[in-house]
C-alpha positions in Angstrom: 0.0 0.0 0.0 1.2 3.5 -0.8 1.6 6.3 1.7 -1.2 8.1 -0.1 -3.6 5.2 0.2 -2.9 4.8 3.9 -3.4 8.5 4.4 -6.7 8.4 2.6 -7.9 5.5 4.8 -6.8 7.3 7.9 -8.7 10.4 6.9 -11.8 8.5 6.2 -11.7 6.8 9.6 -11.1 10.2 11.3 -14.1 11.7 9.5 -16.3 8.8 10.3 -15.3 8.9 14.0 -15.9 12.7 14.1 -19.3 12.2 12.6 -20.2 9.6 15.2 -19.0 11.5 18.2 -20.4 14.8 16.9 -23.9 13.6 18.1 -22.5 12.8 21.6 -21.3 16.1 23.1 -21.8 18.0 26.3 -23.8 20.5 24.1 -26.3 18.0 23.0 -29.9 19.1 23.5 -31.2 17.8 26.8 -34.9 17.3 27.8 -35.6 17.5 31.5 -36.4 14.2 33.4 -39.0 14.1 36.1 -39.0 12.2 39.4 -35.3 11.3 39.4 -33.5 10.8 42.7 -31.1 13.4 44.0 -28.4 11.0 42.8 -28.1 7.4 41.7 -25.9 4.8 43.4 -24.2 1.5 42.7 -26.4 -1.6 43.5 -23.7 -2.8 46.0 -23.5 0.7 47.6 -20.2 2.4 48.3 -17.6 3.5 45.7 -17.2 7.2 45.4 -18.3 8.9 42.2 -15.9 11.8 42.4 -13.4 10.3 40.0 -15.8 10.8 37.1 -15.8 7.2 36.0 -19.2 6.1 34.5 -20.2 2.8 36.1 -22.9 0.3 35.3 -25.4 -0.5 36.5 -26.5 2.5 38.5 -29.6 2.2 40.7 -32.3 4.5 41.9 -31.9 4.1 45.7 -35.6 4.9 46.2 -37.2 2.5 43.7 -34.5 0.0 42.7 -34.8 1.0 39.0 -31.5 0.1 37.3 -29.7 2.2 34.6 -27.5 0.4 32.1 -24.5 2.3 30.7 -24.6 2.8 26.9 -21.9 5.4 26.0 -19.9 8.3 27.4 -17.9 11.4 26.9 -15.5 12.6 29.5 -17.5 13.0 32.8 -20.9 12.3 31.3 -22.7 8.9 30.6 -25.8 8.1 28.7 -27.8 5.3 30.3 -30.6 3.1 29.1 -33.6 3.0 31.5 -36.9 1.1 31.7 -39.5 2.3 29.2 -41.2 5.5 30.4 -39.2 5.8 33.6 -38.8 9.4 34.7 -40.9 10.5 31.7 -38.6 8.9 29.0 -39.8 8.8 25.4 -38.9 6.1 22.9 -35.3 6.4 21.7 -34.1 8.4 24.7 -31.3 7.8 27.1 -30.8 9.4 30.5 -27.6 11.5 30.7 -25.8 11.3 34.1 -23.0 13.4 35.4 -20.5 10.7 36.3 -18.8 13.0 38.9 -22.0 13.2 41.0 -24.3 10.5 39.6 -27.0 13.1 39.2 -29.4 13.1 36.2 -28.9 15.9 33.7 -31.8 14.9 31.4 -32.8 13.0 28.3 -30.8 12.8 25.1 -31.5 11.1 21.8 -30.1 7.6 21.4 
């Protein structure tokens, strides 16, 4: 393979990656969620959230509803939740601040 071919392939991969991650950004439109807890927790309890690591599953400490991690960007995680939980619509994920495990709101899948 020539250097030019390799460069072209790398450029195509980079453009594809940017197009994919362009949807997932801190500036993505967020729709408010209702009835969320002050913060979510790990099912086993413990483990501090301050390091900003998104973990799965998270649990609503009041109801036991579990959130499953889908994707992340630094400090934020998008989680799948049970249908209609917290006012979710079809095709929405619940965005969580992984430093505090507090809900930010709904984003498009």
